[in-house]
C-alpha angles and dihedrals in degrees: 000000000000117000112244128179094276093052091048092051091047092050094047091048092050093048091048094051093045089048092051091047093050091047090049092051091048091049090049091051091048091047089052091051091049092048090049090050091047091052091049092050092047091049090048092053092045092052090049089054089050090054091050091051091050090053094050113110093018130107092230123102124232114267113268090216122069102269095201122088123181106217097179139348094290104014125091132183117203116197109202098171088210138085114249141174109272092207093069096046095080090047093053093044094050093045096049095044092051091046090054094047096252103143100163122110120267141189126215139180138174129224116239109204093195095058094026090228140113105254141175090039120167141170110230121195112204093174093054112025092180089065111107119246119252135204115251136193124233127182118241121252120224125235095018126106108177112034145117132210131221128195130186104205094182098042095119095050089044092054091045091053089060089058097058093122092054092050093047090050092048091048090049090052091050090051090049090050092050092048091047093051091046091048092049091048090051093047092050091048091050090047090052093049091046091053091048090049092049093048090048092050093047093048093043095049093045090051089052094049097067100053090039091055089051091050091051093048092048093045093050090048091050092048090059094054118107093226090057094046091050093054112067094199095050091046091051093049091048091052090050090053091049094046095047091045091052090049091050090047089052091053092049091050089051092052091048092050092050092048090048093049090051090054098045131010118264117249112237120207102203122201140148111283136186105232097199093049092053092047091050091051091050092048090051091054091044091055090055090055098039110031095179094052121105120206120186122195115205116193139131094209144358119274129211124212136172109239147123105283096209096050095039090053089050091052092054092044094049094049095048093040091053092050091055097043094051096052124102096192130045104312115244119178127183119201110194124187123196140157117233126170094340090310127115109225119199114186123193110197123180141177095229132131091285129219128265114249092241090058099045095088092056102051093094093052120111115264091000115145123173110243105243141121092257092051089056090053095049117076116229148104102236093256102114099081091036088058091047091052092047093052091047090053091050089052091045091242128139127232130183140164134219136177119253119238094247110019141329128029138267121225114198124203115198117198119182113230115221115219 
């Protein structure tokens, strides 16, 4: 598959998000390492202060060598080289840890050289002080006589809890990546289905054109024969064949034009137009087709716009034609022109069957037809309003629809007026 602009943008976006996610995970890992180091340093300082407190009021001097040894990630040995009262150890440990902001639970024990065992061990919960203390077991350390040991069993979870923002951010990026991948997958699937649909429509309509042309040629030839002209029934049937074939040909041409405009942008030939004159011409043609329809034009003056005459005429024709086709009574359409805030507003109001509010937003979609009895009676493919919307977008105009209070709908065309 060749890389087009869409594929390139998708690939770059995917690479960018994955890159950001990898960087975020690396930063989170680094932040965890720094927090772990910070905790270790804080615990080290707090234990040094405990040693100083234990030496206060004694004749012994502080050890010249660092008395603290980190045995493992959460296990510390403190060599005090001096006998001390075990009852005050827990008090000093708790006080110093709280002073340094260490609020995680810890375990401690002292070595008794007489019994050669770790004694006076306790589990202290700083996060839940109502929690009862529990006896703990510590392994003995060789070559030391006066020492105590401290372990932080929940150090890892405590450090991780301080990185909540980083984890939330990483999770958010993962969610964004999943949504992005899912969206891209959906877009590519829709693009594939759209291409298949367009190819099917093009092939189908082209296949219809050849036999339809043959039908039209044969029907026109038959209609010129004397035997056909002399028989009213045969002449009527021949005219029905010709009329219905022309109508089918018109629908096929419309489908081909829409498919072509989806593949490549339409060329607009802009020029100055008289809006009222074009509407009057369209209304005149409409009256030839629908003799019982009434179209009223309401305007105080003529308006000039710069637009493509062919497509603008088609817009007017499609909107009025739709209003007439979807009317169960005598069609009555009001076309009102007004100038508001440097914008030409053209409103097409009818007395038709109307459209449910839930369906209004879909009427400009391709191939969309409102499921109703009237829609089944009216021939069409749901391309008329799609074409109107497309031409409005190309002209940078706005179009919207709303339901009338009693019956029918009003479609409003907004055309900016350049000063």
